[in-house]
BAPA-482093 format. One record per residue: residue number from 1; residue in one letter; x, y, z of N, C-alpha, C, O in turn. Coordinates in nm, 3 decimals. Layout:
% BAPA-482093
<NUM; "a"; <X; Y; Z>; <X; Y; Z>; <X; Y; Z>; <X; Y; Z>>
...
//
This chain:
% BAPA-482093
<1; "m"; <0.085; -0.118; 0.000>; <0.000; 0.000; 0.000>; <0.090; 0.123; 0.000>; <0.179; 0.134; 0.084>>
<2; "g"; <0.068; 0.216; -0.092>; <0.151; 0.335; -0.104>; <0.107; 0.447; -0.012>; <0.007; 0.438; 0.060>>
<3; "t"; <0.187; 0.553; -0.016>; <0.157; 0.671; 0.064>; <0.052; 0.754; -0.008>; <0.067; 0.786; -0.126>>
<4; "t"; <-0.055; 0.788; 0.063>; <-0.160; 0.873; 0.008>; <-0.198; 0.976; 0.112>; <-0.149; 0.973; 0.225>>
<5; "a"; <-0.287; 1.067; 0.074>; <-0.336; 1.166; 0.169>; <-0.404; 1.097; 0.286>; <-0.393; 1.142; 0.400>>
<6; "e"; <-0.476; 0.989; 0.259>; <-0.546; 0.918; 0.364>; <-0.453; 0.823; 0.441>; <-0.485; 0.780; 0.552>>
<7; "n"; <-0.339; 0.791; 0.380>; <-0.248; 0.694; 0.437>; <-0.104; 0.746; 0.426>; <-0.028; 0.700; 0.341>>
<8; "p"; <-0.067; 0.843; 0.511>; <0.067; 0.899; 0.500>; <0.173; 0.795; 0.537>; <0.146; 0.700; 0.611>>
<9; "r"; <0.292; 0.815; 0.486>; <0.404; 0.725; 0.520>; <0.430; 0.735; 0.669>; <0.443; 0.844; 0.724>>
<10; "r"; <0.436; 0.620; 0.734>; <0.464; 0.613; 0.878>; <0.587; 0.527; 0.898>; <0.626; 0.450; 0.810>>
<11; "i"; <0.649; 0.540; 1.014>; <0.767; 0.459; 1.045>; <0.737; 0.369; 1.164>; <0.644; 0.393; 1.241>>
<12; "t"; <0.818; 0.266; 1.178>; <0.812; 0.180; 1.296>; <0.897; 0.246; 1.404>; <1.013; 0.281; 1.379>>
<13; "l"; <0.840; 0.262; 1.521>; <0.911; 0.334; 1.626>; <0.992; 0.240; 1.714>; <0.938; 0.149; 1.778>>
<14; "t"; <1.122; 0.263; 1.717>; <1.210; 0.195; 1.810>; <1.196; 0.265; 1.946>; <1.134; 0.372; 1.952>>
<15; "p"; <1.251; 0.210; 2.053>; <1.245; 0.281; 2.182>; <1.304; 0.422; 2.175>; <1.248; 0.516; 2.233>>
<16; "a"; <1.416; 0.437; 2.106>; <1.477; 0.570; 2.093>; <1.387; 0.663; 2.012>; <1.372; 0.781; 2.045>>
<17; "a"; <1.327; 0.610; 1.907>; <1.236; 0.691; 1.826>; <1.112; 0.730; 1.906>; <1.062; 0.842; 1.892>>
<18; "r"; <1.062; 0.640; 1.988>; <0.946; 0.670; 2.072>; <0.979; 0.783; 2.170>; <0.900; 0.875; 2.188>>
<19; "r"; <1.098; 0.776; 2.233>; <1.140; 0.884; 2.324>; <1.149; 1.016; 2.249>; <1.107; 1.121; 2.299>>
<20; "a"; <1.204; 1.011; 2.130>; <1.216; 1.133; 2.049>; <1.079; 1.187; 2.011>; <1.056; 1.307; 2.015>>
<21; "l"; <0.988; 1.097; 1.974>; <0.853; 1.140; 1.938>; <0.782; 1.202; 2.058>; <0.714; 1.304; 2.044>>
<22; "e"; <0.796; 1.142; 2.174>; <0.733; 1.198; 2.295>; <0.788; 1.336; 2.325>; <0.712; 1.427; 2.360>>
<23; "a"; <0.919; 1.353; 2.312>; <0.979; 1.486; 2.334>; <0.931; 1.585; 2.229>; <0.895; 1.698; 2.261>>
<24; "a"; <0.931; 1.541; 2.103>; <0.887; 1.629; 1.994>; <0.741; 1.670; 2.014>; <0.706; 1.786; 1.994>>
<25; "a"; <0.657; 1.575; 2.051>; <0.515; 1.604; 2.069>; <0.495; 1.711; 2.175>; <0.420; 1.807; 2.155>>
<26; "r"; <0.563; 1.694; 2.287>; <0.550; 1.793; 2.394>; <0.600; 1.930; 2.348>; <0.534; 2.032; 2.371>>
<27; "l"; <0.716; 1.932; 2.284>; <0.775; 2.058; 2.240>; <0.692; 2.124; 2.129>; <0.668; 2.244; 2.133>>
<28; "f"; <0.650; 2.045; 2.030>; <0.570; 2.101; 1.921>; <0.441; 2.163; 1.976>; <0.403; 2.272; 1.936>>
<29; "y"; <0.377; 2.093; 2.067>; <0.250; 2.143; 2.120>; <0.272; 2.267; 2.205>; <0.196; 2.363; 2.195>>
<30; "e"; <0.374; 2.267; 2.289>; <0.399; 2.379; 2.380>; <0.454; 2.502; 2.309>; <0.416; 2.614; 2.341>>
<31; "r"; <0.544; 2.481; 2.212>; <0.618; 2.593; 2.153>; <0.586; 2.622; 2.007>; <0.610; 2.732; 1.958>>
<32; "g"; <0.531; 2.523; 1.938>; <0.504; 2.540; 1.795>; <0.602; 2.457; 1.714>; <0.716; 2.435; 1.755>>
<33; "i"; <0.558; 2.412; 1.600>; <0.637; 2.324; 1.515>; <0.760; 2.394; 1.460>; <0.870; 2.340; 1.466>>
<34; "h"; <0.743; 2.515; 1.408>; <0.856; 2.585; 1.348>; <0.958; 2.631; 1.452>; <1.076; 2.646; 1.421>>
<35; "a"; <0.914; 2.654; 1.574>; <1.003; 2.704; 1.679>; <1.094; 2.596; 1.736>; <1.190; 2.626; 1.807>>
<36; "v"; <1.064; 2.470; 1.707>; <1.139; 2.359; 1.765>; <1.226; 2.293; 1.659>; <1.177; 2.249; 1.554>>
<37; "g"; <1.354; 2.289; 1.687>; <1.447; 2.226; 1.594>; <1.484; 2.085; 1.637>; <1.454; 2.043; 1.749>>
<38; "v"; <1.549; 2.013; 1.547>; <1.587; 1.876; 1.578>; <1.693; 1.870; 1.688>; <1.699; 1.771; 1.761>>
<39; "d"; <1.775; 1.971; 1.702>; <1.874; 1.973; 1.810>; <1.805; 1.969; 1.945>; <1.845; 1.893; 2.034>>
<40; "l"; <1.701; 2.049; 1.961>; <1.628; 2.053; 2.088>; <1.554; 1.921; 2.113>; <1.555; 1.870; 2.225>>
<41; "i"; <1.492; 1.867; 2.010>; <1.424; 1.738; 2.025>; <1.523; 1.631; 2.069>; <1.496; 1.555; 2.162>>
<42; "a"; <1.638; 1.625; 2.004>; <1.740; 1.525; 2.038>; <1.785; 1.543; 2.183>; <1.797; 1.445; 2.257>>
<43; "a"; <1.811; 1.666; 2.223>; <1.857; 1.692; 2.360>; <1.751; 1.651; 2.461>; <1.782; 1.588; 2.562>>
<44; "e"; <1.626; 1.687; 2.435>; <1.517; 1.654; 2.528>; <1.492; 1.504; 2.536>; <1.452; 1.453; 2.641>>
<45; "a"; <1.515; 1.434; 2.426>; <1.490; 1.289; 2.421>; <1.611; 1.208; 2.468>; <1.600; 1.088; 2.491>>
<46; "g"; <1.725; 1.275; 2.483>; <1.845; 1.203; 2.523>; <1.899; 1.113; 2.413>; <1.955; 1.007; 2.439>>
<47; "v"; <1.882; 1.159; 2.288>; <1.936; 1.086; 2.173>; <2.021; 1.183; 2.091>; <2.017; 1.304; 2.112>>
<48; "t"; <2.096; 1.130; 1.999>; <2.176; 1.216; 1.913>; <2.092; 1.265; 1.795>; <1.991; 1.205; 1.759>>
<49; "k"; <2.137; 1.373; 1.737>; <2.072; 1.423; 1.617>; <2.078; 1.318; 1.506>; <1.983; 1.301; 1.429>>
<50; "k"; <2.191; 1.247; 1.499>; <2.206; 1.139; 1.400>; <2.098; 1.032; 1.421>; <2.041; 0.982; 1.324>>
<51; "t"; <2.071; 0.998; 1.547>; <1.967; 0.898; 1.575>; <1.832; 0.946; 1.523>; <1.756; 0.869; 1.465>>
<52; "l"; <1.803; 1.075; 1.546>; <1.675; 1.130; 1.495>; <1.665; 1.112; 1.344>; <1.563; 1.065; 1.294>>
<53; "y"; <1.770; 1.150; 1.272>; <1.766; 1.139; 1.127>; <1.767; 0.994; 1.081>; <1.705; 0.960; 0.980>>
<54; "d"; <1.838; 0.908; 1.155>; <1.837; 0.765; 1.120>; <1.697; 0.707; 1.136>; <1.654; 0.627; 1.053>>
<55; "r"; <1.626; 0.747; 1.240>; <1.494; 0.690; 1.269>; <1.383; 0.754; 1.185>; <1.295; 0.685; 1.134>>
<56; "f"; <1.388; 0.887; 1.171>; <1.277; 0.958; 1.106>; <1.309; 1.006; 0.965>; <1.218; 1.019; 0.883>>
<57; "g"; <1.435; 1.032; 0.936>; <1.471; 1.080; 0.803>; <1.467; 1.231; 0.788>; <1.549; 1.289; 0.716>>
<58; "s"; <1.371; 1.295; 0.855>; <1.356; 1.440; 0.843>; <1.269; 1.493; 0.956>; <1.197; 1.418; 1.021>>
<59; "k"; <1.276; 1.622; 0.977>; <1.187; 1.685; 1.074>; <1.042; 1.673; 1.026>; <0.952; 1.655; 1.107>>
<60; "e"; <1.021; 1.682; 0.897>; <0.884; 1.667; 0.844>; <0.822; 1.535; 0.887>; <0.704; 1.529; 0.920>>
<61; "q"; <0.902; 1.427; 0.886>; <0.849; 1.297; 0.925>; <0.820; 1.293; 1.075>; <0.726; 1.225; 1.117>>
<62; "i"; <0.898; 1.363; 1.154>; <0.868; 1.372; 1.297>; <0.733; 1.441; 1.316>; <0.653; 1.399; 1.399>>
<63; "v"; <0.709; 1.546; 1.239>; <0.581; 1.617; 1.246>; <0.467; 1.525; 1.204>; <0.361; 1.524; 1.268>>
<64; "v"; <0.486; 1.449; 1.097>; <0.384; 1.353; 1.053>; <0.352; 1.255; 1.166>; <0.235; 1.231; 1.196>>
<65; "e"; <0.455; 1.200; 1.227>; <0.434; 1.102; 1.335>; <0.363; 1.166; 1.454>; <0.273; 1.106; 1.513>>
<66; "y"; <0.403; 1.287; 1.489>; <0.340; 1.360; 1.600>; <0.190; 1.379; 1.576>; <0.108; 1.346; 1.661>>
<67; "l"; <0.156; 1.432; 1.460>; <0.015; 1.460; 1.431>; <-0.066; 1.332; 1.410>; <-0.180; 1.323; 1.455>>
<68; "a"; <-0.008; 1.234; 1.342>; <-0.079; 1.108; 1.321>; <-0.104; 1.038; 1.455>; <-0.211; 0.981; 1.476>>
<69; "d"; <-0.007; 1.043; 1.545>; <-0.025; 0.983; 1.677>; <-0.136; 1.054; 1.755>; <-0.220; 0.988; 1.816>>
<70; "r"; <-0.137; 1.186; 1.753>; <-0.243; 1.259; 1.824>; <-0.379; 1.227; 1.763>; <-0.477; 1.208; 1.835>>
<71; "d"; <-0.385; 1.222; 1.632>; <-0.511; 1.191; 1.565>; <-0.559; 1.051; 1.603>; <-0.677; 1.033; 1.634>>
<72; "e"; <-0.471; 0.954; 1.602>; <-0.508; 0.817; 1.639>; <-0.557; 0.811; 1.783>; <-0.657; 0.745; 1.813>>
<73; "r"; <-0.486; 0.880; 1.872>; <-0.527; 0.878; 2.013>; <-0.662; 0.947; 2.032>; <-0.744; 0.900; 2.110>>
<74; "w"; <-0.685; 1.058; 1.961>; <-0.814; 1.128; 1.970>; <-0.927; 1.038; 1.921>; <-1.031; 1.026; 1.986>>
<75; "r"; <-0.907; 0.975; 1.806>; <-1.013; 0.889; 1.751>; <-1.044; 0.772; 1.846>; <-1.161; 0.736; 1.863>>
<76; "a"; <-0.943; 0.715; 1.906>; <-0.965; 0.606; 2.001>; <-1.037; 0.657; 2.125>; <-1.130; 0.593; 2.174>>
<77; "f"; <-0.996; 0.772; 2.175>; <-1.057; 0.834; 2.293>; <-1.206; 0.861; 2.266>; <-1.292; 0.827; 2.347>>
<78; "l"; <-1.234; 0.923; 2.153>; <-1.371; 0.953; 2.116>; <-1.451; 0.825; 2.090>; <-1.567; 0.815; 2.131>>
<79; "g"; <-1.390; 0.729; 2.025>; <-1.458; 0.603; 1.995>; <-1.504; 0.531; 2.121>; <-1.614; 0.478; 2.126>>
<80; "e"; <-1.420; 0.530; 2.223>; <-1.457; 0.467; 2.350>; <-1.579; 0.535; 2.410>; <-1.670; 0.468; 2.461>>
<81; "r"; <-1.582; 0.665; 2.405>; <-1.694; 0.739; 2.462>; <-1.821; 0.721; 2.381>; <-1.931; 0.712; 2.436>>
<82; "l"; <-1.808; 0.717; 2.249>; <-1.926; 0.694; 2.165>; <-1.979; 0.553; 2.184>; <-2.101; 0.532; 2.183>>
<83; "d"; <-1.891; 0.456; 2.200>; <-1.935; 0.319; 2.226>; <-2.015; 0.311; 2.355>; <-2.114; 0.237; 2.364>>
<84; "a"; <-1.974; 0.386; 2.454>; <-2.042; 0.385; 2.584>; <-2.170; 0.468; 2.583>; <-2.254; 0.454; 2.672>>
<85; "a"; <-2.186; 0.554; 2.484>; <-2.299; 0.648; 2.482>; <-2.431; 0.583; 2.444>; <-2.537; 0.637; 2.475>>
<86; "g"; <-2.427; 0.471; 2.379>; <-2.550; 0.408; 2.336>; <-2.593; 0.456; 2.199>; <-2.520; 0.530; 2.133>>
<87; "p"; <-2.712; 0.414; 2.154>; <-2.753; 0.437; 2.016>; <-2.821; 0.571; 1.986>; <-2.830; 0.610; 1.870>>
<88; "d"; <-2.867; 0.643; 2.087>; <-2.941; 0.767; 2.062>; <-2.849; 0.870; 1.995>; <-2.751; 0.914; 2.056>>
<89; "p"; <-2.879; 0.909; 1.870>; <-2.789; 1.000; 1.797>; <-2.774; 1.136; 1.864>; <-2.668; 1.198; 1.854>>
<90; "r"; <-2.878; 1.184; 1.930>; <-2.867; 1.313; 1.999>; <-2.767; 1.304; 2.115>; <-2.684; 1.393; 2.134>>
<91; "e"; <-2.776; 1.197; 2.190>; <-2.681; 1.176; 2.299>; <-2.539; 1.156; 2.246>; <-2.442; 1.198; 2.308>>
<92; "r"; <-2.529; 1.092; 2.131>; <-2.397; 1.069; 2.072>; <-2.335; 1.201; 2.027>; <-2.214; 1.220; 2.041>>
<93; "v"; <-2.416; 1.291; 1.973>; <-2.364; 1.424; 1.936>; <-2.311; 1.495; 2.061>; <-2.200; 1.549; 2.060>>
<94; "l"; <-2.390; 1.494; 2.166>; <-2.348; 1.562; 2.289>; <-2.225; 1.494; 2.349>; <-2.143; 1.559; 2.413>>
<95; "t"; <-2.213; 1.363; 2.328>; <-2.096; 1.290; 2.375>; <-1.969; 1.338; 2.306>; <-1.862; 1.341; 2.367>>
<96; "v"; <-1.979; 1.376; 2.178>; <-1.862; 1.431; 2.108>; <-1.813; 1.555; 2.182>; <-1.693; 1.571; 2.204>>
<97; "f"; <-1.904; 1.643; 2.218>; <-1.866; 1.764; 2.290>; <-1.810; 1.731; 2.429>; <-1.712; 1.791; 2.473>>
<98; "d"; <-1.872; 1.635; 2.496>; <-1.821; 1.593; 2.627>; <-1.680; 1.536; 2.615>; <-1.593; 1.567; 2.697>>
<99; "a"; <-1.657; 1.455; 2.514>; <-1.524; 1.397; 2.493>; <-1.423; 1.507; 2.462>; <-1.310; 1.503; 2.511>>
<100; "s"; <-1.463; 1.602; 2.381>; <-1.372; 1.712; 2.347>; <-1.337; 1.794; 2.470>; <-1.223; 1.838; 2.487>>
<101; "r"; <-1.435; 1.814; 2.556>; <-1.410; 1.889; 2.679>; <-1.309; 1.815; 2.767>; <-1.217; 1.876; 2.820>>
<102; "a"; <-1.327; 1.685; 2.783>; <-1.234; 1.605; 2.864>; <-1.095; 1.601; 2.800>; <-0.994; 1.614; 2.869>>
<103; "w"; <-1.090; 1.583; 2.669>; <-0.962; 1.578; 2.597>; <-0.891; 1.713; 2.610>; <-0.770; 1.717; 2.637>>
<104; "a"; <-0.963; 1.821; 2.592>; <-0.902; 1.954; 2.602>; <-0.847; 1.979; 2.741>; <-0.739; 2.034; 2.758>>
<105; "r"; <-0.922; 1.938; 2.841>; <-0.878; 1.957; 2.980>; <-0.750; 1.878; 3.007>; <-0.658; 1.929; 3.070>>
<106; "d"; <-0.744; 1.754; 2.959>; <-0.632; 1.665; 2.993>; <-0.518; 1.666; 2.891>; <-0.404; 1.642; 2.929>>
<107; "s"; <-0.546; 1.693; 2.765>; <-0.445; 1.676; 2.660>; <-0.422; 1.798; 2.572>; <-0.326; 1.801; 2.496>>
<108; "s"; <-0.509; 1.897; 2.580>; <-0.498; 2.010; 2.486>; <-0.533; 2.144; 2.551>; <-0.625; 2.212; 2.505>>
<109; "p"; <-0.461; 2.183; 2.655>; <-0.494; 2.311; 2.719>; <-0.472; 2.433; 2.628>; <-0.530; 2.539; 2.651>>
<110; "k"; <-0.389; 2.417; 2.526>; <-0.361; 2.528; 2.434>; <-0.441; 2.516; 2.305>; <-0.407; 2.579; 2.205>>
<111; "g"; <-0.546; 2.436; 2.307>; <-0.630; 2.423; 2.190>; <-0.597; 2.300; 2.107>; <-0.509; 2.222; 2.141>>
<112; "c"; <-0.670; 2.286; 2.000>; <-0.658; 2.170; 1.912>; <-0.522; 2.167; 1.843>; <-0.482; 2.265; 1.779>>
<113; "s"; <-0.452; 2.057; 1.856>; <-0.319; 2.045; 1.794>; <-0.327; 2.054; 1.642>; <-0.234; 2.102; 1.578>>
<114; "m"; <-0.437; 2.007; 1.583>; <-0.451; 2.013; 1.437>; <-0.472; 2.157; 1.391>; <-0.413; 2.201; 1.291>>
<115; "v"; <-0.555; 2.231; 1.464>; <-0.576; 2.372; 1.429>; <-0.445; 2.449; 1.448>; <-0.407; 2.530; 1.364>>
<116; "n"; <-0.377; 2.423; 1.559>; <-0.251; 2.491; 1.584>; <-0.148; 2.456; 1.477>; <-0.076; 2.544; 1.429>>
<117; "a"; <-0.142; 2.329; 1.437>; <-0.048; 2.288; 1.333>; <-0.083; 2.351; 1.199>; <0.006; 2.389; 1.123>>
<118; "h"; <-0.213; 2.363; 1.170>; <-0.252; 2.424; 1.043>; <-0.210; 2.569; 1.034>; <-0.185; 2.620; 0.924>>
<119; "a"; <-0.203; 2.637; 1.147>; <-0.156; 2.776; 1.147>; <-0.011; 2.783; 1.098>; <0.033; 2.886; 1.046>>
<120; "e"; <0.063; 2.675; 1.115>; <0.202; 2.671; 1.071>; <0.223; 2.594; 0.941>; <0.318; 2.620; 0.868>>
<121; "i"; <0.134; 2.501; 0.913>; <0.148; 2.415; 0.794>; <0.022; 2.428; 0.710>; <-0.072; 2.350; 0.726>>
<122; "s"; <0.022; 2.525; 0.622>; <-0.095; 2.542; 0.536>; <-0.068; 2.496; 0.393>; <-0.158; 2.496; 0.309>>
<123; "d"; <0.055; 2.456; 0.365>; <0.093; 2.409; 0.232>; <0.044; 2.267; 0.211>; <0.088; 2.176; 0.282>>
<124; "p"; <-0.047; 2.243; 0.116>; <-0.096; 2.108; 0.091>; <0.013; 2.009; 0.052>; <-0.009; 1.888; 0.061>>
<125; "a"; <0.129; 2.057; 0.009>; <0.238; 1.967; -0.029>; <0.313; 1.913; 0.092>; <0.388; 1.816; 0.080>>
<126; "h"; <0.295; 1.973; 0.208>; <0.364; 1.924; 0.328>; <0.306; 1.787; 0.364>; <0.184; 1.770; 0.362>>
<127; "p"; <0.389; 1.689; 0.396>; <0.336; 1.555; 0.422>; <0.243; 1.546; 0.543>; <0.168; 1.449; 0.555>>
<128; "a"; <0.245; 1.642; 0.632>; <0.154; 1.640; 0.748>; <0.020; 1.707; 0.718>; <-0.076; 1.687; 0.792>>
<129; "h"; <0.013; 1.783; 0.611>; <-0.111; 1.856; 0.579>; <-0.232; 1.762; 0.567>; <-0.338; 1.794; 0.621>>
<130; "p"; <-0.219; 1.648; 0.497>; <-0.335; 1.559; 0.488>; <-0.383; 1.503; 0.623>; <-0.501; 1.472; 0.639>>
<131; "i"; <-0.294; 1.491; 0.717>; <-0.334; 1.444; 0.850>; <-0.422; 1.551; 0.917>; <-0.525; 1.520; 0.976>>
<132; "i"; <-0.379; 1.674; 0.906>; <-0.452; 1.786; 0.966>; <-0.591; 1.796; 0.905>; <-0.691; 1.793; 0.977>>
<133; "t"; <-0.598; 1.807; 0.774>; <-0.728; 1.823; 0.709>; <-0.809; 1.693; 0.716>; <-0.932; 1.696; 0.722>>
<134; "g"; <-0.739; 1.579; 0.716>; <-0.809; 1.451; 0.725>; <-0.883; 1.436; 0.856>; <-0.993; 1.381; 0.859>>
<135; "q"; <-0.823; 1.483; 0.964>; <-0.894; 1.472; 1.092>; <-1.021; 1.556; 1.089>; <-1.125; 1.513; 1.139>>
<136; "k"; <-1.013; 1.675; 1.033>; <-1.132; 1.761; 1.030>; <-1.237; 1.705; 0.934>; <-1.357; 1.718; 0.961>>
<137; "q"; <-1.195; 1.645; 0.825>; <-1.290; 1.580; 0.735>; <-1.356; 1.461; 0.804>; <-1.475; 1.435; 0.786>>
<138; "w"; <-1.278; 1.388; 0.884>; <-1.332; 1.276; 0.959>; <-1.436; 1.323; 1.060>; <-1.540; 1.261; 1.076>>
<139; "m"; <-1.407; 1.434; 1.127>; <-1.503; 1.489; 1.223>; <-1.632; 1.531; 1.152>; <-1.742; 1.505; 1.203>>
<140; "l"; <-1.619; 1.595; 1.036>; <-1.740; 1.634; 0.963>; <-1.819; 1.510; 0.920>; <-1.942; 1.510; 0.928>>
<141; "a"; <-1.750; 1.406; 0.876>; <-1.820; 1.282; 0.838>; <-1.888; 1.219; 0.960>; <-1.999; 1.166; 0.949>>
<142; "l"; <-1.824; 1.225; 1.075>; <-1.885; 1.174; 1.198>; <-2.013; 1.251; 1.230>; <-2.117; 1.191; 1.255>>
<143; "f"; <-2.005; 1.383; 1.228>; <-2.124; 1.464; 1.254>; <-2.231; 1.440; 1.149>; <-2.350; 1.439; 1.181>>
<144; "t"; <-2.192; 1.420; 1.024>; <-2.289; 1.394; 0.917>; <-2.361; 1.262; 0.941>; <-2.482; 1.253; 0.923>>
<145; "g"; <-2.288; 1.160; 0.981>; <-2.350; 1.032; 1.011>; <-2.448; 1.042; 1.126>; <-2.557; 0.985; 1.121>>
<146; "l"; <-2.411; 1.115; 1.229>; <-2.501; 1.135; 1.342>; <-2.621; 1.219; 1.302>; <-2.734; 1.191; 1.344>>
<147; "a"; <-2.598; 1.321; 1.221>; <-2.706; 1.410; 1.178>; <-2.806; 1.337; 1.088>; <-2.924; 1.373; 1.087>>
<148; "a"; <-2.762; 1.238; 1.014>; <-2.852; 1.165; 0.924>; <-2.964; 1.096; 1.001>; <-3.075; 1.080; 0.949>>
<149; "d"; <-2.935; 1.057; 1.124>; <-3.038; 0.993; 1.206>; <-3.128; 1.095; 1.277>; <-3.236; 1.060; 1.325>>
<150; "i"; <-3.084; 1.220; 1.283>; <-3.161; 1.324; 1.353>; <-3.242; 1.406; 1.253>; <-3.359; 1.435; 1.277>>
<151; "a"; <-3.179; 1.443; 1.144>; <-3.243; 1.526; 1.042>; <-3.219; 1.463; 0.905>; <-3.137; 1.513; 0.827>>
<152; "p"; <-3.290; 1.354; 0.874>; <-3.260; 1.280; 0.750>; <-3.276; 1.362; 0.622>; <-3.216; 1.329; 0.520>>
<153; "d"; <-3.357; 1.467; 0.626>; <-3.375; 1.550; 0.506>; <-3.265; 1.653; 0.489>; <-3.242; 1.700; 0.378>>
<154; "e"; <-3.197; 1.690; 0.598>; <-3.095; 1.795; 0.594>; <-2.972; 1.759; 0.676>; <-2.927; 1.841; 0.756>>
<155; "p"; <-2.916; 1.639; 0.660>; <-2.804; 1.602; 0.747>; <-2.680; 1.690; 0.727>; <-2.610; 1.720; 0.824>>
<156; "a"; <-2.652; 1.730; 0.605>; <-2.532; 1.810; 0.579>; <-2.538; 1.945; 0.650>; <-2.439; 1.992; 0.704>>
<157; "s"; <-2.655; 2.007; 0.648>; <-2.669; 2.137; 0.713>; <-2.650; 2.127; 0.864>; <-2.578; 2.207; 0.923>>
<158; "l"; <-2.714; 2.029; 0.926>; <-2.699; 2.010; 1.069>; <-2.554; 1.973; 1.103>; <-2.498; 2.025; 1.200>>
<159; "a"; <-2.495; 1.886; 1.025>; <-2.356; 1.845; 1.051>; <-2.261; 1.963; 1.044>; <-2.171; 1.975; 1.127>>
<160; "r"; <-2.280; 2.049; 0.946>; <-2.192; 2.166; 0.934>; <-2.210; 2.260; 1.052>; <-2.112; 2.316; 1.102>>
<161; "s"; <-2.332; 2.277; 1.097>; <-2.356; 2.363; 1.214>; <-2.290; 2.304; 1.338>; <-2.227; 2.376; 1.416>>
<162; "l"; <-2.303; 2.173; 1.356>; <-2.240; 2.107; 1.470>; <-2.087; 2.118; 1.461>; <-2.020; 2.141; 1.561>>
<163; "m"; <-2.035; 2.100; 1.342>; <-1.889; 2.110; 1.321>; <-1.841; 2.250; 1.354>; <-1.738; 2.267; 1.420>>
<164; "l"; <-1.913; 2.351; 1.309>; <-1.873; 2.489; 1.338>; <-1.876; 2.517; 1.488>; <-1.786; 2.582; 1.540>>
<165; "l"; <-1.978; 2.470; 1.555>; <-1.983; 2.486; 1.701>; <-1.865; 2.416; 1.767>; <-1.799; 2.472; 1.854>>
<166; "h"; <-1.839; 2.295; 1.725>; <-1.731; 2.215; 1.784>; <-1.595; 2.281; 1.761>; <-1.520; 2.302; 1.856>>
<167; "e"; <-1.565; 2.312; 1.637>; <-1.434; 2.368; 1.605>; <-1.417; 2.508; 1.663>; <-1.309; 2.544; 1.710>>
<168; "g"; <-1.522; 2.587; 1.660>; <-1.515; 2.719; 1.722>; <-1.489; 2.710; 1.871>; <-1.415; 2.791; 1.927>>
<169; "a"; <-1.549; 2.611; 1.935>; <-1.527; 2.591; 2.078>; <-1.383; 2.553; 2.106>; <-1.324; 2.599; 2.204>>
<170; "l"; <-1.325; 2.468; 2.020>; <-1.186; 2.429; 2.040>; <-1.092; 2.549; 2.028>; <-0.998; 2.564; 2.105>>
<171; "v"; <-1.120; 2.635; 1.931>; <-1.037; 2.755; 1.913>; <-1.056; 2.850; 2.031>; <-0.958; 2.900; 2.086>>
<172; "a"; <-1.181; 2.874; 2.071>; <-1.206; 2.963; 2.185>; <-1.142; 2.907; 2.313>; <-1.089; 2.983; 2.393>>
<173; "h"; <-1.148; 2.776; 2.331>; <-1.083; 2.714; 2.446>; <-0.932; 2.740; 2.443>; <-0.874; 2.784; 2.542>>
<174; "g"; <-0.871; 2.714; 2.329>; <-0.726; 2.731; 2.316>; <-0.680; 2.874; 2.338>; <-0.571; 2.898; 2.390>>
<175; "l"; <-0.762; 2.968; 2.299>; <-0.728; 3.109; 2.316>; <-0.769; 3.164; 2.452>; <-0.732; 3.275; 2.488>>
<176; "g"; <-0.846; 3.086; 2.526>; <-0.893; 3.132; 2.657>; <-0.987; 3.250; 2.647>; <-0.987; 3.338; 2.734>>
<177; "i"; <-1.068; 3.254; 2.542>; <-1.157; 3.367; 2.517>; <-1.259; 3.384; 2.630>; <-1.282; 3.495; 2.677>>
<178; "f"; <-1.318; 3.274; 2.672>; <-1.411; 3.277; 2.786>; <-1.411; 3.139; 2.848>; <-1.375; 3.041; 2.783>>
<179; "p"; <-1.452; 3.130; 2.973>; <-1.446; 3.000; 3.042>; <-1.542; 2.898; 2.981>; <-1.654; 2.930; 2.941>>
<180; "d"; <-1.495; 2.776; 2.975>; <-1.574; 2.659; 2.936>; <-1.645; 2.676; 2.801>; <-1.766; 2.655; 2.790>>
<181; "a"; <-1.568; 2.713; 2.702>; <-1.622; 2.734; 2.567>; <-1.684; 2.606; 2.511>; <-1.785; 2.612; 2.441>>
<182; "i"; <-1.625; 2.492; 2.541>; <-1.676; 2.367; 2.484>; <-1.811; 2.332; 2.546>; <-1.900; 2.284; 2.476>>
<183; "e"; <-1.828; 2.356; 2.674>; <-1.958; 2.333; 2.738>; <-2.063; 2.427; 2.680>; <-2.178; 2.387; 2.659>>
<184; "h"; <-2.025; 2.550; 2.655>; <-2.119; 2.646; 2.594>; <-2.160; 2.596; 2.454>; <-2.278; 2.601; 2.419>>
<185; "a"; <-2.064; 2.550; 2.377>; <-2.095; 2.497; 2.243>; <-2.185; 2.374; 2.253>; <-2.275; 2.356; 2.171>>
<186; "r"; <-2.161; 2.290; 2.353>; <-2.245; 2.171; 2.373>; <-2.390; 2.212; 2.396>; <-2.481; 2.151; 2.340>>
<187; "e"; <-2.412; 2.314; 2.477>; <-2.548; 2.359; 2.504>; <-2.612; 2.421; 2.379>; <-2.732; 2.406; 2.358>>
<188; "q"; <-2.533; 2.488; 2.299>; <-2.585; 2.542; 2.172>; <-2.618; 2.427; 2.076>; <-2.718; 2.433; 2.004>>
<189; "a"; <-2.535; 2.325; 2.076>; <-2.563; 2.208; 1.992>; <-2.693; 2.141; 2.035>; <-2.772; 2.098; 1.951>>
<190; "r"; <-2.716; 2.134; 2.164>; <-2.838; 2.072; 2.215>; <-2.962; 2.140; 2.155>; <-3.061; 2.074; 2.125>>
<191; "t"; <-2.956; 2.273; 2.139>; <-3.073; 2.344; 2.086>; <-3.097; 2.310; 1.939>; <-3.209; 2.323; 1.890>>
<192; "l"; <-2.992; 2.267; 1.868>; <-3.007; 2.228; 1.728>; <-3.066; 2.088; 1.713>; <-3.110; 2.050; 1.605>>
<193; "l"; <-3.066; 2.012; 1.820>; <-3.101; 1.870; 1.812>; <-3.248; 1.841; 1.843>; <-3.288; 1.725; 1.850>>
<194; "v"; <-3.328; 1.946; 1.862>; <-3.470; 1.924; 1.896>; <-3.551; 1.890; 1.773>; <-3.672; 1.869; 1.782>>
//
């Protein structure tokens, strides 16, 4: 299977590569992708710069691994909560907001890593770009599937409204615009689900 937008090239992580990825993830999220160089990642991970290049090949690949890992963890986190939510599509929509609130509290105090990464990586030719946009397309597809059971005549419209509430809440949360933006968005979403 080749590398595609839906299936970016990934590497097998050795223990040293895993340490480097963990350091890179923390640094990229805290400081920004462009602000963090491979020298700092290597120093924080306790590996040599040569080891980084041997394992990843490039900083771009480290970024791909960082974002793909966050995306995989988010999807698994959300999937567990949706599995526990039961079949009611309205409750499942609200569960997405609840999961986002918990994830933001525990894993994303500075906002959505994909939104933050897109502020730095807007070039579609960058190998991490498809991961960023792919996650948001996946979220829209998730909302569309849920909306189809709530508003079968207009699922796309409801899904887009839910997506805008969700993504706007993530941005407002990350910027600290007002307290508990995700909970506010959840309550606004509830009014759309009647």
